[in-house]
N, C-alpha and C positions, 0 to 999 in steps of 0.2 A: 404444392404449397411453397411459397417463398419463405425461407427461414433466414432471419437476420439476427445474429447473436448480439448481445449487449454485454458489456463488461464493467465490473467495478475494479478500480485500480487504486493502488497506493503508491504515491511518489515520495521520494525522500530528497530533500535539498542537500546537495553537496556543500552548499555555502553555510547553512545554519543547522543542518541535520534534522530539521522539522519535517513533518509529513503533510501531504495533501491527499485527500481522498476524493475520488470522483467517479462518474459513470460516463461511458462512451460506447459507441459502436466500433470504434477504431482506436485501439490503445496506442499504436505507433504514431498515428497522426496527432493524437492528443498530446503525447509526450513532446513531439516536435513543436506543437503550438505553445505549450508551456515554456519550453526552452528557447523559443524565439522571442520571449518577452512580451507577447501580445495578450497574455492573460493578466489583467490588472492585479488580481489578488496574489499572484505569484511572481510577477516580473522582477521584484527586488531580491528574489531568493534563488534564481537560476545559477547553475544548472541542476536539473533533477534527473534521477534514475528511477526506473520502475522497480519496486521491491515485491509487489504482489499483484496478481490479476485473478479474477474469478469470472467465469463465463455463465451467462444466463440466457434463457430462451426468449424472454421478454424484457422490455425496458422497465416495466412495472416491477418485476422481480429484482432487477438490478438496482433500481432506486430504493427498494425496500432494504436490500442488503447494504447499500451505501449508508443509509441511516443507521443501521445496526452497527456497522463497523465504526462509525463516528462516535459511538458510545464506548469503544474499547478504552479502558482506563490506562492500559500499558503502552499506548502509542506515544505517550509523552516521554518515554525513555530517551535519554541521550546516549550517544555512543560511549561516553565515559562510564555511564551506569552499566552498559552492556558487558563490560569486562568483569563485572561482579557475578560470580557463578550463581549466587542466590537469586539475582535478578533474572538471569537466563532461565533458571529452573522454574521460577514463578511464572514467567512469560509462557514457557512451554506448558506448564500445568493449566494455566488459564485458557490457552488456545485449545488444548486437547479436551478440556472439560466443556467449554462453551461452543466450540466450532469443530466437532469431530470429523467433518468432511474436509476440513482444511489440512493441507499437507504441511504440518508444522516443521518437519525436517527440512523441507525445501525452503520454507520461510527463514529458518535459522541459517541455512546455507547461504541464502541471498544476503542476509544481513551481515554475516561474517565476511562474505566476499566484498561487500561495500566497505566494511571497516578496514580491510587489508589494502584496498586501493589507495 
């Protein structure tokens, strides 16, 4: 059987700190596509970095997860808010409660690395 993974990804704009959530079979190629300015909905917000990816066996499962992530209320956080320890604790609590399979420590590490860059 041929197996092709699908991924849900979250990008963050280094220009405005906003997020973009999508699904793809090739995260690296998709990031290059976004950063090339060829994606109409994101071209005015480049450059982007990947802050999260999740792998799925089917595109259907990845699309289902994409819809679920787009409902996350805390993705509207700004980097200014992130320095507030209560915001960080609330975010971790929300992730751990609602998405136990997600590596919240890795997510925090990636966000903090982005902030320090």
